[in-house]
C-alpha positions in Angstrom: 32.9 78.8 102.7 32.1 77.9 98.9 30.9 79.3 95.9 27.2 79.9 96.1 25.1 80.2 93.0 21.9 80.6 95.6 23.8 84.7 95.9 25.4 84.3 92.1 20.9 84.1 91.1 20.0 86.9 93.6 22.5 89.1 92.8 22.1 88.9 89.0 18.5 89.3 89.6 18.8 92.6 91.3 21.0 93.7 88.2 19.4 92.7 85.5 20.7 89.5 84.3 17.3 87.6 83.9 15.9 90.4 82.1 15.1 89.1 78.6 18.4 87.1 78.6 19.6 85.8 74.7 19.6 82.9 74.2 22.9 81.5 74.9 25.6 79.2 74.1 27.7 77.6 76.7 31.4 75.8 76.2 32.3 74.1 78.8 36.0 71.8 79.3 39.1 71.6 80.7 41.1 73.2 77.7 40.9 75.6 74.5 37.5 77.1 76.0 38.9 80.9 75.2 39.7 79.2 71.6 36.1 77.5 71.1 34.3 80.8 72.6 35.9 83.5 70.1 35.4 81.4 66.9 32.0 80.9 68.0 31.0 84.0 68.7 32.7 85.0 65.2 30.6 82.9 63.4 27.8 84.4 64.8 29.2 87.2 64.0 27.8 86.0 60.7 24.6 85.1 61.4 22.1 86.9 59.8 18.3 87.3 62.4 16.3 89.1 60.8 17.0 91.5 58.1 20.3 92.5 60.0 23.3 90.2 61.5 23.6 89.1 64.8 24.8 90.8 67.3 26.5 88.5 69.8 27.7 89.1 73.5 30.6 87.3 74.5 31.7 86.5 78.1 34.6 84.6 78.7 37.1 83.7 81.8 39.5 84.8 82.1 40.7 88.1 80.1 43.9 88.2 78.5 45.4 91.4 79.7 42.6 93.0 81.8 38.9 91.8 83.3 37.9 94.7 80.4 38.5 91.2 78.1 36.2 89.3 79.8 32.9 90.6 78.3 32.7 92.5 74.3 29.8 92.2 71.9 30.4 92.6 68.8 34.3 91.2 69.5 35.0 94.6 71.3 35.1 94.7 74.6 33.7 96.5 77.0 35.7 100.3 77.5 36.7 101.7 80.1 33.5 104.4 81.0 31.6 101.4 80.9 33.1 98.8 82.6 33.3 100.9 85.4 29.7 101.8 85.1 29.3 98.2 85.2 31.6 97.6 88.4 28.8 100.5 90.2 26.2 98.9 89.3 27.1 95.6 90.3 28.4 96.9 93.6 24.2 98.3 94.2 23.0 95.1 93.3 25.7 92.8 95.7 24.7 94.6 98.8 21.2 94.8 98.3 21.1 91.2 98.3 21.8 90.3 102.2 24.2 88.4 103.4 24.3 84.6 104.2 26.2 81.5 105.4 25.5 79.1 102.2 28.5 80.7 100.1 30.1 83.8 98.3 29.5 85.5 94.8 32.5 84.1 93.5 34.9 86.4 91.1 34.5 84.6 87.5 31.1 84.5 88.4 30.3 88.2 88.9 32.0 88.7 85.3 29.0 86.0 84.2 26.0 87.7 85.5 27.4 91.1 84.5 28.6 90.3 81.3 25.7 88.7 80.4 23.8 91.6 81.6 25.8 94.0 79.9 25.8 92.1 76.8 21.9 92.3 76.3 21.6 95.5 77.7 23.9 96.7 74.8 21.2 94.8 72.2 22.7 91.4 71.9 20.7 88.8 70.3 23.2 85.8 71.7 25.7 84.6 74.2 28.5 83.0 74.2 29.6 82.3 77.7 33.0 79.7 78.8 32.5 78.1 82.7 34.8 79.7 84.7 35.7 76.8 86.7 33.1 74.1 86.3 29.7 73.2 84.1 26.7 71.7 87.3 28.5 74.0 89.8 29.5 77.1 87.9 27.5 80.4 87.6 27.1 79.6 83.7 25.1 76.5 85.0 22.1 79.3 86.4 21.7 79.7 82.2 19.7 77.6 79.7 21.9 76.9 77.2 20.4 75.8 73.5 24.0 74.3 73.2 26.7 73.3 74.9 30.1 73.6 73.2 32.5 71.0 75.4 36.3 71.3 74.3 39.4 68.5 75.5 37.8 66.9 79.0 41.1 66.2 81.4 41.5 65.3 84.9 41.9 68.9 87.1 40.1 71.0 89.8 39.7 67.5 91.9 39.1 68.5 94.8 36.0 70.9 93.9 35.2 69.7 90.7 34.6 65.5 92.4 37.7 63.1 92.9 37.4 61.1 89.6 37.7 62.0 85.7 33.9 60.8 85.7 33.1 63.8 88.2 34.5 66.0 87.0 33.0 65.3 82.8 29.8 64.9 84.6 30.1 68.4 86.5 31.3 70.0 83.4 28.4 68.4 81.2 25.9 69.4 84.2 25.0 72.7 81.8 23.0 71.1 80.1 19.4 71.6 80.1 16.0 71.6 78.9 16.4 74.3 76.3 19.7 72.6 75.3 18.7 71.4 71.5 22.6 70.4 70.6 25.6 69.2 72.9 29.2 69.5 69.7 32.1 67.6 71.2 35.5 67.1 70.3 37.3 63.1 70.2 37.4 62.3 73.9 38.4 59.8 76.6 36.4 56.7 76.4 34.7 57.3 80.0 34.7 60.7 79.1 32.8 59.9 75.7 30.1 57.5 77.5 28.3 60.9 80.2 28.6 62.9 77.0 26.6 60.4 75.1 24.6 59.2 78.7 23.1 63.2 78.7 22.9 63.5 75.3 20.3 60.8 76.0 18.4 62.0 79.0 18.4 65.2 77.7 17.3 64.1 74.1 19.9 66.1 72.6 21.4 65.8 69.2 25.6 64.9 69.5 27.8 66.4 66.4 32.0 65.4 67.6 33.6 68.0 65.4 37.6 67.6 64.1 39.8 69.7 62.9 39.6 69.7 59.3 35.7 70.9 59.5 37.2 74.6 60.3 36.1 77.2 57.8 38.7 79.1 58.1 42.1 77.3 59.4 44.9 78.6 57.3 47.7 79.0 59.5 46.7 77.4 63.2 48.0 74.9 64.1 46.2 72.2 65.1 45.3 72.1 68.4 44.4 75.5 68.2 42.6 74.3 64.8 40.8 71.7 66.5 38.8 74.3 69.6 38.3 76.4 66.5 36.8 74.0 64.5 34.5 73.3 68.0 33.5 76.5 68.3 32.3 77.4 64.2 30.8 73.7 64.5 28.7 75.1 67.6 27.7 78.6 66.1 26.4 77.1 62.9 24.2 74.2 65.9 23.1 77.5 67.2 22.1 79.7 64.4 20.4 77.0 63.0 18.4 76.1 66.2 17.3 80.0 66.0 16.4 79.7 62.5 18.9 82.3 61.3 20.5 81.4 58.0 24.8 81.8 58.2 26.5 84.0 55.7 29.5 82.1 54.8 31.5 84.6 53.7 31.5 86.9 56.4 31.6 83.7 58.3 34.8 83.1 56.7 36.3 86.8 56.8 35.6 86.8 60.7 36.9 83.6 61.2 39.9 84.7 59.5 40.2 87.9 61.7 39.8 86.2 65.0 43.1 87.6 66.9 43.5 84.9 69.9 47.1 85.9 71.5 48.4 83.5 74.4 47.1 80.4 72.3 49.9 80.2 69.7 50.7 83.4 69.1 53.6 84.4 67.3 55.2 88.0 68.2 58.5 89.7 66.8 59.7 91.7 69.6 63.1 94.0 69.0 63.6 91.7 66.1 62.8 88.9 68.6 61.1 86.1 67.7 58.3 85.2 70.7 55.9 82.7 71.0 53.2 83.3 73.8 51.1 79.5 74.6 49.2 79.1 78.1 49.5 75.1 77.3 49.5 73.6 81.1 49.0 70.4 79.9 51.9 68.2 78.5 50.1 67.7 74.9 49.0 71.0 75.1 53.4 72.2 75.7 54.4 69.2 73.3 52.3 70.7 70.6 53.3 74.8 71.2 57.4 72.9 71.6 56.2 71.7 68.4 54.8 74.5 66.5 57.8 77.2 67.4 59.8 74.5 66.5 58.4 74.6 63.1 58.0 78.6 62.9 61.6 79.9 64.7 63.4 76.2 64.0 65.6 76.0 66.4 64.9 75.3 70.4 66.6 77.7 72.1 65.0 79.7 75.3 61.9 78.9 76.9 60.3 80.7 80.1 58.0 78.3 81.5 55.1 79.4 84.6 54.5 76.0 85.4 52.4 75.6 89.3 52.0 72.4 91.7 48.2 72.5 90.5 49.2 71.2 86.6 51.2 68.1 86.3 55.0 70.2 86.1 57.6 67.1 85.5 55.8 66.1 82.2 55.2 69.6 81.3 58.7 70.6 81.9 59.9 67.4 80.2 58.2 68.6 77.0 61.1 71.6 77.5 63.8 68.7 77.9 65.4 70.2 73.9 65.4 73.6 74.8 69.5 75.3 75.4 67.3 77.3 77.9 64.6 76.7 80.0 63.7 79.8 82.6 61.1 78.7 85.2 58.7 81.5 86.2 56.4 82.2 89.4 53.4 84.4 87.9 50.8 84.0 91.3 51.7 84.5 94.8 48.9 82.3 95.8 50.4 79.2 93.4 52.7 77.0 95.0 56.5 76.7 92.6 57.5 73.8 94.8 58.1 71.1 92.5 59.2 73.5 89.6 62.3 75.1 92.7 63.0 71.2 93.0 63.8 70.3 89.3 65.4 73.8 88.4 67.0 74.9 91.6 65.5 78.3 91.6 61.7 79.9 90.2 61.9 83.7 88.9 58.6 86.1 89.3 57.2 86.1 85.9 58.4 89.9 85.4 61.9 89.3 86.1 62.1 85.4 84.1 60.1 87.5 81.6 63.1 89.9 81.3 65.6 87.7 81.5 64.6 85.0 78.8 63.7 88.1 76.0 67.2 89.9 77.0 68.6 85.9 76.6 67.2 85.4 73.0 68.1 89.2 72.1 72.4 89.0 73.0 71.8 85.7 70.8 70.0 86.4 68.1 67.4 83.7 68.8 63.9 83.3 69.7 61.9 82.6 72.9 58.9 80.3 74.1 56.8 81.8 76.4 54.6 79.0 78.2 52.3 78.6 81.5 48.6 79.5 83.0 46.7 82.0 82.1 47.7 84.7 84.7 51.0 84.3 83.4 49.6 85.0 79.7 48.9 88.1 80.9 52.2 89.3 82.0 53.5 88.0 78.9 50.8 90.1 76.6 52.0 92.9 79.0 55.9 92.2 78.3 54.8 92.9 74.8 52.9 95.4 74.8 50.1 93.0 72.2 46.3 94.5 71.8 43.7 92.7 72.8 41.1 94.8 72.7 39.5 93.7 69.7 38.8 89.5 69.3 37.4 89.6 65.7 36.2 91.7 63.1 32.8 92.4 61.4 31.3 94.1 58.6 30.6 96.3 61.3 34.1 97.5 62.8 35.2 97.5 59.0 
């Protein structure tokens, strides 16, 4: 069976998702969506809605350490108590909708519709939604966004989104609708660029292409992170303009400077060991992480990497060839790691691999690069005990 958008719409109606939904900014793309979404939310927290700063809801995918982090208002994750209440409300809504044979409510869809309902109930003036898997085929397509932000698009999930890069791009751009005023994107491959331009022309939206240099507060951010952050800020400013909200630049600068996105080239020190954690899953992303790790730490000593067969495994591991030690890790039992096994002979379970990598770095007075999928990053952040409830600071939290 495949996921059913009709079922998601029906469950959302029972849950109250569509009752007074705030204006929506949607983030789609293949990589960097989380960084884009949180920087968009941080920027919008500095927008003046009437006589006060806007309240901003953020629904992202996946969580960092827990699923609570998928849902935030003004940078703060939903509390455990509110999360439990929302889970029960979702269960009641699901039970109230008759079963169908055309598909199921996907896990990411459940978080999207439940998170949007919770954020609206908490008084959010605007919503930032990150797609879970796809655009037109994802539950974010049930919302009609004012602004769509498009991160770099490359070929992935072809079995679900289509057999070609063009099919993937068309599915992602399928979130654009009648209410969309602006599409904000980064430089794309020629085929993707043509589809973005075609979509903008069909809906009569303006089209903005941003570069890494356009971010208000970019100190210390590596190039790829800076580009996605700049995309989020530009999309948020376009959203504020569409809503007629001025953005207080000083407040925006402070909010952007406070953004914390652990697991995106984030730097940590654990028991004297310098550790970088990054959710890179493409050769380009791995190369960028390696370069930033080398610039920070000064040497390529230990890497613990988790690349399942669904990724370009050979090319990703090739970018780690300069390291003294590379330890392959298995983060998900439902994914295959046969290509990593072919390359390295053995793939350790993620907990063992992370522990071994950190211990090797500790005894050798070195450092460790922990890199791979977002589910793997969740285990990494647990091991490092990184605080993840707060994504950015606002004047309300000072």
